[in-house]
C-alpha positions as CSV (number, residue, x, y, z in Angstrom):
1,M,45.6,252.3,182.3
2,G,49.0,252.4,181.2
3,S,50.3,253.1,184.9
4,L,48.1,249.7,185.9
5,K,49.9,247.7,183.2
6,R,53.1,248.8,184.2
7,A,52.3,248.0,187.3
8,A,51.5,244.2,186.0
9,V,54.7,244.3,184.3
10,F,56.7,244.8,187.5
11,F,54.3,242.7,189.7
12,T,55.3,239.5,187.3
13,I,59.4,240.1,187.3
14,S,59.2,240.4,191.1
15,I,57.8,237.0,191.0
16,L,60.1,235.3,188.2
17,A,63.4,235.9,187.7
18,V,64.8,233.8,185.0
19,L,68.8,232.8,185.1
20,A,69.5,231.1,181.8
21,F,72.4,228.6,181.5
22,S,73.8,226.6,177.4
23,S,70.7,223.8,177.7
24,Y,68.6,224.7,181.5
25,S,67.2,228.0,183.1
26,I,66.8,228.3,187.0
27,V,63.4,230.1,188.1
28,E,63.5,232.4,190.8
29,H,59.8,232.0,192.1
30,Q,58.7,234.1,195.1
31,I,55.9,232.7,196.7
32,Q,52.9,233.9,196.8
33,R,49.9,233.7,199.4
34,N,48.1,230.6,199.4
35,E,50.9,228.4,197.2
36,T,52.0,225.0,198.6
37,L,54.8,223.3,197.0
38,Y,52.2,221.3,195.6
39,S,50.8,224.2,193.5
40,I,54.2,225.5,192.7
41,S,55.4,221.8,191.5
42,V,51.9,222.0,189.1
43,Q,52.9,225.3,187.8
44,Y,56.0,224.3,186.6
45,N,55.7,220.5,185.9
46,L,58.1,219.4,188.3
47,S,58.2,216.8,191.4
48,I,57.8,218.0,194.9
49,S,61.3,216.2,195.6
50,T,63.4,218.4,192.5
51,I,62.2,221.2,194.3
52,L,63.5,220.0,198.0
53,D,66.9,218.9,196.1
54,W,67.6,222.4,194.6
55,N,65.9,224.1,197.7
56,P,67.6,222.0,200.2
57,N,66.7,224.4,203.3
58,L,63.2,225.2,202.5
59,C,60.6,223.7,205.1
60,P,57.5,222.1,202.8
61,S,54.9,222.8,206.1
62,N,56.3,226.6,206.5
63,L,56.6,228.2,203.0
64,K,56.8,232.4,203.8
65,I,55.4,234.8,201.3
66,G,58.4,236.2,199.6
67,Q,60.6,233.5,199.9
68,I,62.1,233.2,196.9
69,I,63.1,229.4,195.5
70,L,64.6,228.0,192.5
71,I,63.0,226.0,190.0
72,P,65.2,224.5,186.8
73,Q,63.2,224.4,183.7
74,P,63.6,221.6,182.0
75,E,63.7,219.5,185.6
76,G,66.7,217.9,186.6
77,Y,69.9,218.0,189.2
78,I,72.9,219.8,189.2
79,Y,76.2,217.8,190.4
80,E,79.6,219.5,191.4
81,V,82.5,217.6,189.8
82,K,85.1,216.6,192.6
83,K,88.6,215.5,192.2
84,G,88.4,212.3,190.6
85,D,85.6,212.3,189.0
86,N,85.0,211.5,184.8
87,L,82.1,211.3,182.9
88,T,81.2,207.5,183.1
89,Y,80.8,207.7,186.9
90,I,78.9,210.7,186.9
91,A,76.8,208.8,184.4
92,K,76.2,205.6,187.0
93,L,75.4,208.1,189.9
94,F,72.4,209.1,188.0
95,F,72.1,205.8,186.4
96,T,72.0,207.7,182.9
97,S,74.8,208.0,180.1
98,V,77.7,209.7,179.2
99,S,76.3,210.9,176.0
100,D,73.5,212.1,177.7
101,I,75.3,214.2,180.2
102,V,77.5,215.6,177.1
103,K,74.2,216.6,174.8
104,A,72.7,218.1,178.3
105,N,75.7,220.3,179.1
106,N,76.8,220.8,175.5
107,L,80.2,219.7,175.6
108,D,82.7,219.5,172.7
109,T,84.7,217.1,175.0
110,T,84.4,214.4,177.8
111,T,87.3,216.0,180.0
112,I,85.6,217.7,182.7
113,F,86.9,220.0,185.4
114,V,87.3,220.2,189.4
115,N,84.1,222.8,190.4
116,Q,82.4,222.2,187.3
117,K,78.5,222.3,187.7
118,L,77.2,219.3,185.5
119,F,73.2,219.6,184.9
120,I,71.2,216.4,184.3
121,P,68.0,217.0,183.2
122,K,65.6,214.1,185.2
123,S,64.3,212.8,181.7
124,V,67.4,210.7,181.5
125,V,67.8,209.7,184.8
126,G,67.2,206.1,185.6
127,K,68.7,204.6,182.0
128,G,70.7,202.4,183.8
129,F,68.4,201.1,186.8
130,N,68.2,197.1,187.3
131,N,64.7,196.1,187.3
132,E,65.1,192.6,187.5
133,R,63.7,192.5,190.6
134,S,60.6,194.4,192.4
135,I,63.5,196.8,193.9
136,I,66.1,199.1,192.3
137,W,69.4,199.7,194.2
138,P,68.9,202.5,196.1
139,V,72.1,204.1,195.4
140,Y,75.3,203.6,192.8
141,G,78.2,202.6,195.6
142,T,80.0,199.8,197.1
143,I,78.8,197.4,199.8
144,S,81.1,198.2,203.2
145,S,79.2,196.1,205.6
146,L,76.5,194.0,205.4
147,Y,73.3,192.6,207.1
148,G,73.8,190.8,210.2
149,Y,76.3,190.6,213.3
150,R,78.9,192.3,213.6
151,I,81.7,194.6,215.4
152,H,80.2,198.3,215.0
153,P,83.2,200.0,213.9
154,I,82.1,203.4,216.3
155,T,81.5,201.1,219.6
156,K,83.5,198.4,219.1
157,E,80.8,196.3,220.0
158,Y,79.2,193.3,219.1
159,S,75.6,194.2,217.4
160,F,73.1,193.6,214.3
161,H,73.5,195.8,211.6
162,K,69.6,195.9,210.7
163,G,70.8,196.5,206.7
164,I,73.5,197.2,204.3
165,D,76.1,200.0,203.8
166,L,76.6,201.6,200.4
167,A,80.0,203.5,200.7
168,A,79.6,206.5,198.0
169,P,80.8,210.6,198.0
170,I,78.3,213.1,199.9
171,G,76.3,214.6,197.5
172,T,75.7,211.3,196.0
173,P,71.7,211.2,194.4
174,V,69.9,208.5,196.8
175,F,66.6,206.9,194.8
176,C,63.5,205.5,196.2
177,V,63.9,201.5,196.0
178,E,59.7,201.1,194.9
179,A,57.1,203.5,195.1
180,G,55.4,204.4,198.3
181,K,54.2,206.9,201.1
182,V,57.2,208.6,203.1
183,K,56.4,207.5,206.8
184,F,59.3,209.1,208.4
185,V,61.7,212.2,207.7
186,G,64.2,213.6,209.9
187,E,67.4,212.8,212.5
188,N,66.7,209.4,214.4
189,G,69.7,209.0,216.8
190,G,72.7,206.7,215.3
191,Y,70.9,206.3,211.9
192,G,71.4,210.6,211.1
193,L,69.4,212.2,208.7
194,M,66.9,209.3,207.9
195,V,63.9,208.7,205.9
196,E,61.4,205.9,205.8
197,I,59.2,204.8,202.9
198,E,56.5,202.3,203.3
199,S,54.9,200.6,200.3
200,S,52.6,197.9,199.7
201,N,55.7,195.2,199.9
202,G,57.0,196.8,203.3
203,S,59.2,199.7,204.3
204,Y,62.7,200.8,203.3
205,V,64.6,202.9,205.6
206,Y,67.5,205.5,204.5
207,G,69.9,206.7,206.5
208,H,73.2,208.6,207.3
209,L,72.0,211.1,204.4
210,S,73.2,214.8,203.7
211,Q,69.9,215.9,202.3
212,M,66.5,214.6,202.3
213,N,64.4,215.6,199.3
214,V,61.0,214.5,200.5
215,Y,58.5,215.0,203.7
216,E,56.3,213.3,205.4
217,G,52.9,211.8,204.0
218,Q,54.4,212.7,200.7
219,Y,53.9,209.7,197.5
220,V,56.8,209.2,195.8
221,E,57.5,207.1,192.9
222,K,60.0,204.2,192.2
223,G,63.3,205.8,191.4
224,E,62.7,209.4,192.3
225,I,65.4,211.1,193.5
226,I,64.5,211.6,197.3
227,A,67.8,212.4,199.2
228,R,71.6,212.9,198.9
229,V,74.3,210.7,200.8
230,G,75.6,211.9,204.0
231,N,77.7,211.0,207.0
232,T,75.6,212.3,209.7
233,G,74.8,210.2,212.7
234,L,77.1,207.1,214.3
235,S,79.5,207.1,211.0
236,T,82.9,206.4,209.9
237,G,82.4,208.3,206.4
238,P,80.2,208.8,204.0
239,H,77.9,206.4,203.2
240,L,74.2,205.1,202.7
241,H,72.5,202.8,205.2
242,F,69.7,200.9,203.8
243,E,67.1,198.7,205.4
244,V,64.3,196.2,204.0
245,K,61.5,195.7,206.9
246,K,58.4,193.8,206.3
247,A,55.6,193.6,209.3
248,D,58.5,195.8,211.4
249,T,60.9,192.5,210.5
250,N,64.4,193.4,208.9
251,Y,65.7,191.0,206.2
252,D,68.5,191.5,204.2
253,P,68.1,193.9,201.2
254,L,70.5,191.8,199.6
255,V,67.9,189.0,199.2
256,F,65.7,191.5,197.4
257,L,67.5,193.4,195.4
258,P,69.2,192.8,191.9
259,S,72.7,191.4,191.7
260,S,75.6,193.1,193.3
261,N,77.2,192.6,189.9
262,R,75.2,194.8,188.0
263,I,73.8,197.6,190.2
264,Y,74.2,199.8,186.9
265,V,73.0,198.4,183.5
266,L,72.9,200.2,180.3
267,N,72.6,199.0,176.5
268,N,75.7,199.1,174.7
269,T,73.7,201.3,172.0
270,E,72.7,203.9,174.2
271,N,76.1,204.3,176.0
272,E,77.8,205.4,172.2
273,Y,80.9,206.9,173.8
274,G,81.8,203.8,175.2
275,L,82.9,204.4,178.8
276,G,80.5,202.8,180.7
277,G,78.6,199.5,180.6
278,N,77.1,196.7,182.8
């Protein structure tokens, strides 16, 4: 019996290894026979998209027995500080507050450093979403190209731009603007890495991604992180290309989005550090 107990303990340790940090931990989960992303997500009480965000090279349809995947506990995301970043800006990228980031990372000061890794709990993401319309902004960024005819920045041809471009650094989180089912995930010509999500009101295209956190057929909630901004396909710099389609016809996304000068909204009482705002 003693040997059986020792074997059971060894088996448990071989499945789970936990890396503990100040306010969160990372479980190293070893995939077992018959496990799926759904069953793993239920086991750890987090979304499939979060698992894929932490494991960008994971193939949802081809999980391998013995493969190690990372599971954050509690559910959340990592942001690596880049040159020029401050907490106000990072808070806006995740539509949360500075105080939430400070608390989650046990920071004694709002001073941060390049390459520092900050943990953003999912529970605080989305506080700054503007819900004045049926859809939210897919990313916190700057409009760099509008919908309509233009001179293409790469081909130099006069052509129709089917969506809007939102300039943002590589790795910026991309949010699902309206709940729906993933229709397409993959590389699509000039769009580069692309995701299309179909909802009851139409479909939404997200292009030039660096990472995709969904798979075809997956149901995704509004406000969930579905990808990261990139520079793939025909692109002159990091940005998100975003389209709104209804009955296979493209429309100007700005007609459906909240005002562009109110992409991020947060009550002053929630942002007590005074470093963010509307």
